[in-house]
FIGU-202363 format. One record per atom (N, C-alpha, C): z, x, y; residue in three letters. Coordinates in steps of 0.001 Angstrom, whole numbers, plus 500000, padded with zeros to 6 digits. Atoms other than C-alpha are relative to their C-alpha. Layout:
BEGIN
ZXYAla;...
***
This chain:
BEGIN
501377500418500595Met;674401251518846697Met;499657498423500583Met;500581501376499503Ser;672363248583848091Ser;500171499042498896Ser;500100501439500735Arg;672817245144846648Arg;498608499278499721Arg;501293500785500166Leu;670196242785845290Leu;499829498894501229Leu;500503500854499021Arg;668263240949847757Arg;500426498531499710Arg;499387501536500084Lys;669444237058848189Lys;498817499345500798Lys;500717500879499200Gly;667262234190849426Gly;498516499936499884Gly;501171499908500114Val;664041235175848512Val;499333498780499231Val;500426501177500732Ser;662277231932847462Ser;499145500243498699Ser;500726499828501320Thr;659814233306844905Thr;500816500820498931Thr;499073499210500670Gly;662566235668843572Gly;500928499208499293Gly;499243500918500515Leu;664978232661843111Leu;499479499356498756Leu;500746500827500875Ala;662362230638841448Ala;499807500769498520Ala;500276499163501329Ala;661610233456838674Ala;501190500155499600Ala;498590499560500684Gly;665173234612838413Gly;500790498881499260Gly;499221501315500605Thr;666497231116837397Thr;499199499481498882Thr;500769500693501173Phe;663597230393835018Phe;500532500182498722Phe;499581499752501438Leu;664728232070831933Leu;501299498988499725Leu;498811500582500175Thr;668104230354832327Thr;499773498660499725Thr;500213501449499968Leu;666659226824832907Leu;499192499722498685Leu;500473500210501514Thr;664653227248829859Thr;500881499919498704Thr;498955500095501097Ala;667414228202827668Ala;500944499039500074Ala;498902500594500223Cys;669845225737828782Cys;499641498508500281Cys;500450501330499702Ser;667699222775829502Ser;500089498877498848Ser;499572500988500951Gly;668639219522827796Gly;498823499233499643Gly;501582500649500226Gly;664834218319827871Gly;499822500260498520Gly;500120499974501507Asn;663733217300824441Asn;498333499716499807Asn;501438500542499998Ser;659871217263825382Ser;499381500734498634Ser;500846499383500931Phe;658946219641822659Phe;500703499795498587Phe;499284500174501280Leu;661462218533819796Leu;499297499191499166Leu;500630500989500679Ser;659361215688818804Ser;498956500503498850Ser;501206499494501013Ser;656667218080817256Ser;500667500578498653Ser;499478499364501191Gly;659056219692814862Gly;499564501461499913Gly;500266498556500043Val;658965223273813724Val;498688500287500001Val;501250499716500145Gly;655381223352812733Gly;499059499634501241Gly;500746500411498907Gly;654141221590815722Gly;500249500440501477Gly;499375499404499168Ile;655838223766818233Ile;498379500718500735Ile;501061499223499456Pro;652873224944820938Pro;500503501276500202Pro;499822498505499702Gly;652455228555821824Gly;499442501018499185Gly;500571499225500974Ser;650659230059818996Ser;498427499840499761Ser;501239500300500313Ser;647002230516818535Ser;499144501384499556Ser;500702498809500520Gln;644645232876816676Gln;498675499814500662Gln;501447500146499474Ala;641365231677818583Ala;499723500813501058Ala;500314499003499057Pro;639751234369820646Pro;499761499336501282Pro;500070500621498690Gly;640058233483824407Gly;501008498984500160Gly;499139501116499655Ala;642661230955824092Ala;501450500531499947Ala;498649499518499893His;645645233403824733His;500261500902501200His;499698499126499063Asp;647309235539827247Asp;500884501103499620Asp;498712498924500238Val;650204237524825749Val;499783500248498286Val;499913499717501252Gly;650029239409822536Gly;501407500224499412Gly;498843500022500590Leu;652993239215820130Leu;499990500770498770Leu;500480499493501203Ile;653199241798817658Ile;501507500474499388Ile;498582499976500789Leu;656167241642814983Leu;499557500384498411Leu;500008499776501620Pro;656505242611811105Pro;500086498486499622Pro;500029501498500818Leu;655687239268809442Leu;500074499794498609Leu;499946499710501520Thr;655618240568806103Thr;500717501230499891Thr;499653498995500265Gly;657249243117804248Gly;501660499984500013Gly;498628499508499875Arg;660895244745804744Arg;500625499000501111Arg;499857500714498795Tyr;661311243215808140Tyr;499405498769500250Tyr;500834501191499713Gly;659363240052807730Gly;500730498649500425Gly;499205501042499645Ala;662180237438807849Ala;500468500102501550Ala;499550499559498596Ile;663447239224811133Ile;498881499528500907Ile;500981500251499069Gly;660079239000812603Gly;499622498751500190Gly;500183501501499679Ala;659578235515811953Ala;500861499188500558Ala;498917500711499057Arg;662716234333813473Arg;499828500546501547Arg;500102499766498574Met;661791236434816639Met;498627499347500390Met;501417500739499673Arg;658203234865816590Arg;500257498528500384Arg;499797501301499571Asp;659830231409816569Asp;500833499812501036Asp;499397499992498671Ala;662106232338819426Ala;499199499990501134Ala;501103499803498885Ala;659192233516821510Ala;499072498614499998Ala;500649501078499842Lys;657371230189820775Lys;500977498942500617Lys;499081500735499452Leu;660568228426821622Leu;499952500139501486Leu;500088499613498472Ala;660498230162825175Ala;498777499451500550Ala;501138500579499380Leu;657135228882825881Leu;499576498711499591Leu;500497501503500371Ser;657022225432824284Ser;500114499185501160Ser;500146501454498970Ser;657667223450827458Ser;499285500381501085Ser;500855499458498886Gln;655327225601829548Gln;498482499786499914Gln;501383500541500300Gly;652204224459827974Gly;498800501289500061Gly;500848498645500189Ser;650671228007828690Ser;500774501206500636Ser;501124499564500884Pro;650218230883828125Pro;500399499705498426Pro;499781499981501418Val;649854230816824337Val;500066501398499358Val;499711498681500528Leu;650939233590822029Leu;498693500375498952Leu;500828499575500894Asp;648392235688820205Asp;500737501057498937Asp;499045499498500749Val;650529236679817146Val;499126501097498887Val;500603499049500874His;649820239854815074His;501233500646499011His;499035499333501043Asp;651558241367811926Asp;499946501602500033Asp;500076498495499906Ser;652528244958812681Ser;500386500597498568Ser;499824499430501494Asn;653070245266808768Asn;498531499718499315Asn;501281500199500599Ala;649411244546808013Ala;499255501445500104Ala;500721498801500192Ala;646842247202807443Ala;499777500492501320Ala;500028499109498522Gly;646722249912810305Gly;501291499912500875Gly;498503499987499311Gly;650356248814811495Gly;499840499656501330Gly;499869500487498515Ala;651432248295815026Ala;498833500575500922Ala;501167499472499254Ala;648543250645816346Ala;498808498987499972Ala;501126500765500119Gln;645869248446814769Gln;500306498489500538Gln;499663501310499494Ala;647722245025815820Ala;499626500205501695Ala;500103499853498617Ala;647794246453819483Ala;498523500107500195Ala;501550499701499859His;643881247604819216His;499567498280500091His;500614501200499909Asp;643291243994818256Asp;500351498862500759Asp;499643500805498947Ala;645247242263820792Ala;499496500492501213Ala;500786499653498724Leu;643879244340823546Leu;498616499830499787Leu;501495500284500160Thr;640370243785822294Thr;499674498511500240Thr;499770501442499584Arg;641227239988822530Arg;500158499830501224Arg;499927500601498534Gly;641845240336826066Gly;501563499700500522Gly;498674500484499743Asp;645657239774825980Asp;500567501046501192Asp;499543499452498637Ala;647257240630829515Ala;501306500933500013Ala;498721499052500400Met;650533242087827908Met;500363499928498620Met;499861499885501478Leu;651946242957824776Leu;501709499872499877Leu;498462500238500354Leu;655524241747823342Leu;500073500620498882Leu;499554499397501107Gly;656996243875820763Gly;499307501420500053Gly;499500500426501569Pro;657039245618818273Pro;501318500197499975Pro;498586499993500127Leu;660267245843816722Leu;500806501381499773Leu;499538498777500351Thr;660946249435815771Thr;499519501044501021Thr;500224498740499007Ala;661102252747817798Ala;498720500588499485Ala;501468499462500690Thr;658232254020815247Thr;498987499415500343Thr;500913500772499565Glu;656168251259815877Glu;499446499928501554Glu;500213499817498592Thr;656559251462819595Thr;499485501321500405Thr;500772498484499747Ala;655554255280819506Ala;498599499830499835Ala;501403500060500527Ala;652330254202817780Ala;499150499226500804Ala;500785500920498965Leu;651494251380820128Leu;499904500377501235Leu;499887499727498744Ala;652383252543823316Ala;498868500832500652Ala;501063499330499265Pro;649578255035824151Pro;498799499139500248Pro;500903500694499767Leu;647134252450823668Leu;500031498896501022Leu;499724500867498838Ala;648780250038825779Ala;500017500629501443Ala;500064499127498788Val;649154252482828657Val;498703500375500440Val;501418499886499822Ala;645754253573828302Ala;499253498820500742Ala;500627501303499729Ala;644579250048828637Ala;500768499311501526Ala;499367500620498951Gly;646806249321831607Gly;500597498911499825Gly;499486501350500497Lys;648674246532829801Lys;501454500343499759Lys;498594499823500130Pro;652452246276830118Pro;500530499758498493Pro;499417500303501432Val;654680246320826915Val;501340499738500111Val;498523500645500047Leu;657879244504826426Leu;500410500361498481Leu;499637500047501669Ala;659235246118823054Ala;501167499784499883Ala;499012500432500474Phe;661998245221821122Phe;501093501033499410Phe;498977498820500376Thr;663573248547820101Thr;501030500276500926Thr;498954499854499137Ser;666838249610821437Ser;500191501412500168Ser;500336498603499864Asp;665584253266821395Asp;499688500362501376Asp;500440499787498648Ser;665595254332825033Ser;499100501061500205Ser;500879498949499971Thr;663669257273824213Thr;498613499579500136Thr;501370500616499674Gln;660696255040824094Gln;499678499510501263Gln;499974500525498522Ala;661049253827827538Ala;499168501034500890Ala;501034498959499312Arg;658163255175829789Arg;499608499064501008Arg;500692501234499175Pro;656293253459832771Pro;498985499375499333Pro;501026500933500781Gly;654480250553831449Gly;500511499598498728Gly;499378500401501151Val;656789250374828405Val;501411499791500051Val;498626500133499799Trp;659967248806828675Trp;500718499494498674Trp;499222499982501303Val;662856248922825866Val;501046498652500343Val;499279501246499788Met;664378245290825606Met;501195499847499430Met;498963500001500716Gly;666748246102823037Gly;501391500244500765Gly;498897499471499453Leu;670566246478823864Leu;500190501568499587Leu;500105498928500129Thr;670472250165824372Thr;501643500769500125Thr;498748499698499801Pro;673477252581824112Pro;500127500527501408Pro;499837499674498487Glu;672714253779827750Glu;500486498843500825Glu;499738501088499260Gln;673040250247829027Gln;501446499819499923Gln;498932500169500348Gln;676285249983827425Gln;501021500990500789Gln;499217499131499438Val;677716253188828734Val;499973500035501499Val;499903499986498589Arg;676266252940832092Arg;501175498719500633Arg;499196501035499484Arg;678142249540832623Arg;501639500352499851Arg;498442499476499989Met;681687251244831342Met;500248500823500976Met;499730498980498870Val;681156254118833644Val;500203499296501371Val;499745500555498781Asp;680688251796836654Asp;501155499388500159Asp;498495500660500007Ala;683680249746835552Ala;501155501070500149Ala;499094498740499859Ala;685687252949835178Ala;500383500748501274Ala;500112499439498377Arg;684808254310838478Arg;500740498986500875Arg;499289501103499165Ala;685879251046840032Ala;501567500117499825Ala;498594499920500221Thr;689309251620838569Thr;500781501501500506Thr;499640498728499331Gly;689424255260840298Gly;499895501206498751Gly;500410499025500842Arg;688174257327837121Arg;499007500875500491Arg;501013498812499543Lys;686262260481837974Lys;499576500891498904Lys;500467499127500953Asn;686361262709835005Asn;499803499758498629Asn;500523500830501234Phe;684347261550832052Phe;500093501355498731Phe;500170499240501080Ala;684332263238828524Ala;499541499020498775Ala;500444500711501140Ala;682911262328825100Ala;500354500648498751Ala;499855499325501355Phe;683895262891821463Phe;499247499123499186Phe;501252500625500555Leu;680695261772819429Leu;499762500576498873Leu;500593499610501343Pro;679412261706815963Pro;498560500924500517Pro;501238499240499726Asp;676646264317815672Asp;498864499155499178Asp;501143500712500667Asn;673995261641814840Asn;499195499148501055Asn;500780500832499097Ala;671531259299816603Ala;500575499399500936Ala;499308500806498940Leu;673938256956818127Leu;500686500868500646Leu;499442499203499043Gly;676144259808819273Gly;499316500629501128Gly;500855499323498836His;673354261637821084His;499579499144501104His;500328501045499094Ala;672186258370822519Ala;501166499719501141Ala;498832500393499208Met;675551257602823830Met;500482501439501157Met;499666498955498982Ala;675929261071825286Ala;498892500359501196Ala;501046500014498910Glu;672550261035827082Glu;500084499008500946Glu;499740501285498991Gly;673669257553828582Gly;501102500486500800Gly;498839499384499185Leu;676818259332829828Leu;499502500909500893Leu;500684499354498943Gln;675108261920831440Gln;499288499653500890Gln;500818500532498808Arg;672659260253833286Arg;500912499063500729Arg;498933500898499278Ala;675358257581834276Ala;500722501000500851Ala;499128499201499112Cys;677433260347835677Cys;499060500688501162Cys;500886499328499008Arg;674557262056837420Arg;499577498990500906Arg;500470501013499047Asp;673226259065838946Asp;501226499342500944Asp;499041500521498949Asp;676598258177840486Asp;500789501150500476Asp;499304498877499506Gly;677361261730841665Gly;500992500566499511Gly;498999499516500432Leu;679801262655839245Leu;499776501382499251Leu;500167498548500626Lys;680341266110837730Lys;499577499555498452Lys;500456500122501224Asp;678839266632834377Asp;501238499665498926Asp;498933500390500717Pro;680823265021831488Pro;500256501278498874Pro;500011498931501470Gln;682363267527828572Gln;499808499156498991Gln;500569501061501316Ile;680815266146825380Ile;500258501114498773Ile;500022499402501283Val;681824267311821920Val;499570499458498911Val;500725500931501155Phe;679907266294818772Phe;500991500528498795Phe;499045499902501263His;681913266188815319His;499090499288499065His;500426500396501337Ser;680715265920811798Ser;501107498946499330Ser;499232501077500846Thr;682409263532809187Thr;501401500570499576Thr;498785499091500939Asp;684791266373807972Asp;501289499777500821Asp;498842500431499444Ala;688330265306808815Ala;500578501388500979Ala;499504498613499257Gln;689220269106809863Gln;499139500339501194Gln;500896499660498899Thr;686116269213812212Thr;500627499059501156Thr;499545500925499266Ile;687472265982813814Ile;501236500562500934Ile;498583499596499661Asp;691007267223814399Asp;499754501337500980Asp;499940499064498946Asp;689864270596815841Asp;499048499755500981Asp;500969500140498678Gly;687047269338817974Gly;500799499198501120Gly;499231500562499184Leu;689475266947819494Leu;501146500731500690Leu;499094499124499468Lys;692110269516820025Lys;499568500822501195Lys;500694499187498886Ser;689796271592822003Ser;499646499161500890Ser;500439500800498903Leu;688355268740823872Leu;501350499456500870Leu;498879500480499136Ser;691880267607825094Ser;500900501060500350Ser;499348498934499532Asp;693116271031825450Asp;501502499907499905Asp;498847500274500177Ile;696330270216824006Ile;500900501196499848Ile;499107498893500403Ala;697409273711822914Ala;500566500577501497Ala;499623499615498857Asn;697532274508826788Asn;500931499043500866Asn;499242501188499450Arg;699103271194827715Arg;501609499806499316Arg;498773500064500845Gln;701931271435825032Gln;501102500952500536Gln;499103498786499295Pro;705056273292826685Pro;500271500610498711Pro;499410499097500946Ala;706468275961824637Ala;501416499443499725Ala;498838500336500447Ala;709423275327822532Ala;501335500593500753Ala;498849499173499460Pro;712802276047824462Pro;500656500858499229Pro;499068498862500776Glu;714878279096823350Glu;501336499246499631Glu;498605500642500055Thr;718172278097821758Thr;500865500991500460Thr;498833499098499283Pro;721230279466823706Pro;500848500436498993Pro;498953499616501156Ala;723564281733821808Ala;501323499015500165Ala;498982500816500057Pro;726544279916820951Pro;501084500761500684Pro;498644499436498918Thr;730040280271823144Thr;501064499369499188Thr;498718501088500520Gly;733620279131822298Gly;500260500508498426Gly;499099499559501301Pro;735578279487819097Pro;498969499960498820Pro;501028500009501160Ser;732403278462816917Ser;498999501179500179Ser;500831498739499954Ala;730776281930818105Ala;500825500750498936Ala;499530499165500973Val;733443283574816173Val;499763499536498623Val;499847500698501403Asp;733889281205813357Asp;499234498790499958Asp;500570501241499809Pro;731274278678812983Pro;500472498822499295Pro;499462500997501057Thr;733204276904810286Thr;501179499462500850Thr;498764500027499413Ala;736246276750812758Ala;499999498498500750Ala;499952501211499178Asp;737314273220814075Asp;500309500267501543Asp;499577499706498625Ser;737627273020817933Ser;501337499286500119Ser;498766500911499558Pro;741184271862819076Pro;499432498626500779Pro;500232501302499508Ala;741061268207820259Ala;499829500067501450Ala;500097499827498576Asp;741760269373823921Asp;499049501271500295Asp;501112498788499501Ser;738958272019823862Ser;499338499479501092Ser;500830500235498756Thr;737135272244827199Thr;498644500761499694Thr;501520499501500433Thr;734014273637825265Thr;499183498850500288Thr;500814501077499626Pro;731249271762826755Pro;499309499474498586Pro;500723500763501176Thr;729509269204823956Thr;498498500244500471Thr;501454499810499974Ser;725764269768823350Ser;499400498536500601Ser;500892501228499667Gln;723306267270824937Gln;498840499921499527Gln;501342500117500452Pro;720378265889823699Pro;498959500358500633Pro;501254499586499105Pro;717087267638824583Pro;499358499165500871Pro;500780501019499039Val;715075265915827495Val;498634500323499256Val;501577499733500532Pro;711551265251825962Pro;499258500674501067Pro;501021499552499120Ala;708888267360827403Ala;499129499140500336Ala;500967500695499277Val;706561265745829912Val;498682500975499648Val;501250499372500397Ile;703054266525828474Ile;498998499514500935Ile;500956500362498799Pro;700445266554831343Pro;498717499371499168Pro;501099500561500755Pro;697398264535830716Pro;498882500862499625Pro;501066499124500450Pro;694312265940829163Pro;498796500181501228Pro;501046499655498707Pro;691362267373831518Pro;498911498824500132Pro;500987500972499898Phe;689656264021831581Phe;500782498708500134Phe;499139501328499764Asp;690674260350832563Asp;499135498820499488Asp;500852500965500579Ala;687898258490830928Ala;499315500754498490Ala;500590499523501326Leu;686730259215827054Leu;499284499109499181Leu;501088500777500617Leu;683591257916825335Leu;500150500598498444Leu;500239500030501446Leu;683667257450821615Leu;498958499102499394Leu;500886500737500627Ala;681087255907819126Ala;500186499925498646Ala;499767500172501409Asp;682531255983815716Asp;500389498828499402Asp;499543501183500798Thr;683226253245813124Thr;500663500573498850Thr;499578499710501491Gly;684875253165809792Gly;501015501132499853Gly;498988498764500281Val;686908256144808368Val;500079500866501094Val;500077499041499181Glu;685789258366810974Glu;500918499605501175Glu;499309500524499061Leu;687093256300813738Leu;501583499829499786Leu;498549500055500475Gly;690578255879811763Gly;500417501453500279Gly;499868498601499776Arg;690586259749811789Arg;500301500429501357Arg;499621499530498696Ile;690176260077815359Ile;500878499191500805Ile;498691500676499483Ile;692794257450816330Ile;501283500772499640Ile;498751499128500315Thr;695156259603814464Thr;499988501217500802Thr;500105498698499059Ala;693851262696816279Ala;500204499970501485Ala;499615500408498518Leu;694211261051819604Leu;501456499900500223Leu;498756500037500075Arg;697734260330818946Arg;500710501260499912Arg;499566498682500131Ala;698507263826817864Ala;499932500902501119Ala;500273499105498764Asp;696954265320820900Asp;500440499253501207Asp;499662500323498738Gln;698495263284823349Gln;499046498969500944Gln;501013500679499018Val;695611261283824522Val;500254498452500053Val;499317501353500135Thr;697118257871825608Thr;499190499191500922Thr;500490500949499459Ser;695856254760826925Ser;500470499775501645Ser;499388499989498684Asp;697943255033830055Asp;499386500942501079Asp;500339499153499231Gln;696392258016831257Gln;498278500175499949Gln;501443499936500120Val;692819257791829734Val;499386498781499712Val;500977501195500692Gln;690366255005829404Gln;499186500276499130Gln;500666499863501295Ile;689098254862826090Ile;498696499255500231Ile;501145500832499967Met;685558253518825975Met;499206500288498434Met;500875499650501285Gly;683386252826822816Gly;498724498905500042Gly;501300500728500042Pro;680132251170821655Pro;500429498474499729Pro;499967501456500211Ala;679300247361821423Ala;500235499892498305Ala;499898500172501475Leu;679406247803817556Leu;501536499788499701Leu;498509500241500344Trp;683366247534817926Trp;500044498457499978Trp;499780501457499754Lys;682978243730818833Lys;500033499399498440Lys;500015500567501328Ala;682138243327815058Ala;501353499936499189Ala;498887499871500829Phe;685609244270813855Phe;501259500603501054Phe;499051499634498864Asp;687850244507817224Asp;501166499302499588Asp;498709500603500486Gly;690382242390815306Gly;500773500946499328Gly;499323499073500796Lys;691219245433813364Lys;500314501368501132Lys;499985498619499184Leu;691371247947816277Leu;501225500041501005Leu;498887500209499129Ser;694978247059817826Ser;500577501460500376Ser;499544498679499769Ala;695619250849817434Ala;499627500648501320Ala;500747499541498738Leu;693093251269820369Leu;500323499176501072Leu;499752500951499023His;694635248685822594His;499869500533501477His;500280499458498655Gly;693511249159826092Gly;498522500464500038Gly;501347499633499856Ala;690018250429824998Ala;498990499137500335Ala;501152500846499579Trp;686822248927826301Trp;498937500208499012Trp;501497500058500454Tyr;683365248134825020Tyr;499289498961500930Tyr;500758500641499209Ala;680600246618826806Ala;499051499176499254Ala;501018500970500808Ala;678488243840825387Ala;499710498421500666Ala;500457501295499288Pro;676909240414826338Pro;501285498964499902Pro;499040500918499932Asp;679192237504827064Asp;499097498721499014Asp;500540500806500880Ala;678504235205824112Ala;499819498427500746Ala;499987501272499368Lys;678969232002826516Lys;498471499977500690Lys;501389499984499317Asp;675603233074828241Asp;498799499491499177Asp;501008500380500993Arg;673578232260825070Arg;500177498684499296Arg;499901501431500631Asn;674960228823824227Asn;498884498995500023Asn;501273500932500206Gly;672117226689825501Gly;498724500386499244Gly;501145499433500899Tyr;669677229005823750Tyr;500376499727498745Tyr;499547500181501513Val;671648228823820434Val;499862498512499709Val;500292501562500020Ala;671702225012820954Ala;498446499568499645Ala;501456500508499885Gln;668012224608821496Gln;499251500674498603Gln;500599499339501284Tyr;667113227115818561Tyr;500473499157498724Tyr;499373500516500874Lys;669504225242816358Lys;499333498480499634Lys;500267501372500051Ala;668083221778817162Ala;498509500043499323Ala;501245500078500536Val;664506222933816308Val;499786500703498645Val;500171498953501114Tyr;664904225616813557Tyr;501036499523498960Tyr;499003500366500967His;668004224178812005His;500924501135499343His;499107499002500447Gln;669746227387811715Gln;500199500810501308Gln;499663499155498926Ala;671464229872814200Ala;499245501001500289Ala;501016498797499756Pro;669403232635815892Pro;501002500957499931Pro;499551498839500009Ser;670293236056815216Ser;499991500743501308Ser;500126499595498620Pro;671023238131818252Pro;498615500628500340Pro;501066499299500036Val;667890240170817711Val;498737499138500599Val;500954501011499495Thr;665766236934818604Thr;500302499803501486Thr;499825500155498423Asp;667265236921822185Asp;499008500716500699Asp;501039499137499274Phe;664943239866823165Phe;498727499344499860Phe;501335500635500085Ala;661911238006821945Ala;499911498729500803Ala;500086501297499246Tyr;662774234805823538Tyr;499890500485501573Tyr;500050499750498447Asp;663437236523827029Asp;498621500780500266Asp;501118499263499775Ala;660403238739826691Ala;498892498970500248Ala;500972501016500044Ala;658368235443826033Ala;500072499227501461Ala;499686500860498840Ala;659942233502828778Ala;499388500732501406Ala;500207499310498934Leu;659453236384831195Leu;498366499992499997Leu;501370500052500001Ala;655853236783830185Ala;499191498769500483Ala;500349501064499259Gly;655312233215830795Gly;499896499456501322Gly;499786500183498396Asn;656713233132834206Asn;498986500931500680Asn;501167498903499331Leu;654362236136835159Leu;498784499463499897Leu;501658500237500226Met;651184234679833714Met;499873498551500997Met;500244501219499088Lys;651966231368835781Lys;499733500593501589Lys;499916499539498678Gln;652514233563838895Gln;498609500948500179Gln;501236499168499846Gly;649183235397838609Gly;499818501292498990Gly;500400498955500800Gly;649736237977835941Gly;501157501099500117Gly;498676498843500216Pro;652279240890834896Pro;499690501220500793Pro;500044498985499264Thr;652036243085837766Thr;501333500903499930Thr;498778499129500204Ile;654457246078837914Ile;500891499554501123Ile;499175500521498860Gln;655833244682841272Gln;500872498843499457Gln;499402501051500424Ala;656644241468839709Ala;500950500265498720Ala;499129499732501103Leu;658072242988836343Leu;501188500706500415Leu;498881499209499474Thr;660332245269838366Thr;500659499465501274Thr;499622500494498695Arg;661468242822840924Arg;501549500530500204Arg;498278499521499894Pro;665019244111842244Pro;501031499427499590Pro;498918500776500223Asp;666956241368841643Asp;499907499349498440Asp;500038500361501519Gly;665751240947837759Gly;499966498732499772Gly;500131501291500669Tyr;666020237994835604Tyr;500982499771499281Tyr;498913500715500626Met;668466235672834104Met;499552499752498378Met;500439500522501290Gly;668003235827830327Gly;501130499428499331Gly;498826500782500933Val;670005234307827369Val;501356500980499789Val;498834499170500047Asp;672296237366827426Asp;500656500515501117Asp;499482499515498571Gly;672800237601831194Gly;498802500634500616Gly;500809499573499116Leu;671137239183833882Leu;499332501327499574Leu;500723498766500375Phe;668644242074833160Phe;499119500324501214Phe;501048499644498971Arg;666261244230835446Arg;499289501137499415Arg;501107499284500344Leu;663203246174834559Leu;499807501088500878Leu;500305499138498950Arg;663123249503836175Arg;498615500698499698Arg;501414499529500055Ala;659908251317836858Ala;499875501284498907Ala;500094499198501003Asp;660608254063834398Asp;500032499652498411Asp;500045500743501449Gly;660715251594831391Gly;501494499979499435Gly;498718500083500489His;664457251610831070His;500542498585500631His;499468501225499449Val;666132248120831461Val;501528500147500280Val;498877500229499623Thr;669428247533833225Thr;500552498565499563Thr;499719501282500322Arg;671544244796831724Arg;501755499892500739Arg;498790500260499565Ala;674828243153833229Ala;500828499535498928Ala;499181500329501228Leu;677208243434830376Leu;501344499723500477Leu;498715500233499642Ala;680738242222830310Ala;500780501063499272Ala;499202498954500524Ile;683501244655829615Ile;501231499184499312Ile;498978500569500923Phe;685826243651826752Phe;501243501149499706Phe;498816498994500228Gln;689333245103826268Gln;500675499777498682Gln;499204500146501369Ile;691201245572822815Ile;501539499719500311Ile;498693500347500033Gln;694340243879822567Gln;501072500384499102Gln;499063499661500895Arg;697715244711821236Arg;500091499542498677Arg;499958500631501240Gly;697510242400818470Gly;498503499768499403Gly;501496499836500453Gly;693719243226817865Gly;499067498806500636Gly;501047500626499242Gly;690677241372819080Gly;499747500495501390Gly;500311499656498930Ala;689336241549822479Ala;500061498807501088Ala;500114500833499051Arg;689322239785825840Arg;499045500660500910Arg;500903499503498905Ile;686840240080828636Ile;500854500150501468Ile;499048499777498738Val;688649241891831683Val;498860500262501288Val;500872499823498861Val;685349242467833741Val;498770499128499626Val;501182500991500327Pro;682935239407833540Pro;498544500878500350Pro;501305499583499731Ala;679266240187833253Ala;499681499726501304Ala;500309500069498727Ser;677946240423836777Ser;498741499271500107Ser;501328500823499612Arg;675321238047838201Arg;499093500666501034Arg;500752499082499007Asp;674029240926840338Asp;499984501210499377Asp;499917498692500342Ile;672916244249839602Ile;499601500983501085Ile;499894499088498924Ala;673032247219841919Ala;498558500857499859Ala;501299499160499954Val;669632248963842714Val;500307501281499808Val;499841498763500224Arg;669542252275841184Arg;498728500635500197Arg;501382499234500073Pro;666928254951841717Pro;499391500273498857Pro;500861499900501084Ser;664089254976839419Ser;499397501365499713Ser;
***
C-alpha cells in the first residue's frame, strides 16, 4: 500500500492546523468569556457554515456542549461564523438543513444522530453541499456525507491491520445479534476484503447462556480438536488375579505413570473479534476457557467500549481494543476547561474537529471534495483522520492491550500517518 505524501506545503499547513488550534497556548479569545466567543450569528449573509444540533429536548445539553466546542474551534480564526440551527425544533433536522441551505451555507456540520442524518442528507446532497455528521453509524456514510463519529468499522480496521502485522491471517468473530454486533461484523468483512484476506467466519449469538456455549463450541470446532480419551489397558500381574492383593516388595511389575496431557490444536482462526460487555462477556470468557481458545494462540480483539471497564478484564489479558490516545486531546481539554469551566465530553471532539476543518477549508477557498479528501488527512484532537470519497472516515487509533492485573496499556501507538486505501 502506498504511504501518505509528505512535503506538500499546502497539505502540511492544513494538516497541522487542527492540532495548533487545539494545543495553542494563546489567550486571544479568553478575555471575551463564554458569552463573548465569536463564531456564531443568526444574521443572513454573515455566515459560511451551518451547524445543526439538538439544542433543546432530550439531547439539548449534549448539543449545547458540542456547539460550544465548535465555537471554540473557530474563536481564533475570525471567520467563518456559524449559522446555528436546532434540529429539535419544528420540522427537525430536515427543516434545519433547508433553512441553512436557504441562507447560503457552504457546508453543514451535524446533525447528531443517525436518524437525523438520514433526514438531512438528501437535501444537502441535492444541493451539492458537504455534510460532516456527528453520528457513529457508518451506514449513513455516502459520497458527500461523512460520518465523523468513532465507528465500529474504524476500530475493527485498526485492529485487523495491527493483527496482520503480527502474522495473523485467519479472522473470526463471535458477536451479539444486535446493531453493534452487526456493525462490527460488517467492519471485519470489509477490512478483510480490502486487505486481500479470506472471508472471516462470523457467528452471532443471543443473550441466552446455552446459545453462547453452543455457538462458541461450533466456531472453535472444539469437538474435532479435542482428542478422544485413551483406552484403559487391561491390568496385568498379581492384581489381575486379585485386585486386592498386595504386590511383593521386590515385584518387577511396572508402576503406572501419570497420563501425559493431551495437546489440543489451535482453533481454525488466529484472531477473534468480540463485542460483548457485561454478563454476556463473562459467559463468553468462561466459554473461551472451556473451548481452549487461548491468548497464546489467538489474538482476542474487542470494542473501544472495553476502555471504560478494562480494569475488570484481567481474565482477557492479552486482548486488544482500539481507541484514541487520551494524550492527543490534552491541549483541547485544557482550552475547553479554561473557557467553559468544565471538561469536554468525548462527543464534543467531533464538533471541534469538524468546525476547525470547516474553518480551514473556507480560508482556502471553500469545501471542495479534493480538499476534504486530501490523502494525508487532518490532525484532530483525537489524532489523525482522513475523509474518504465514499463518506467513511479512517482514524489512526492506538491499540490497547489488557494486562494480567487489569487495566490496559498502549502496545501500538496511534499512527501519525494513514495508508491510502481504495475508495
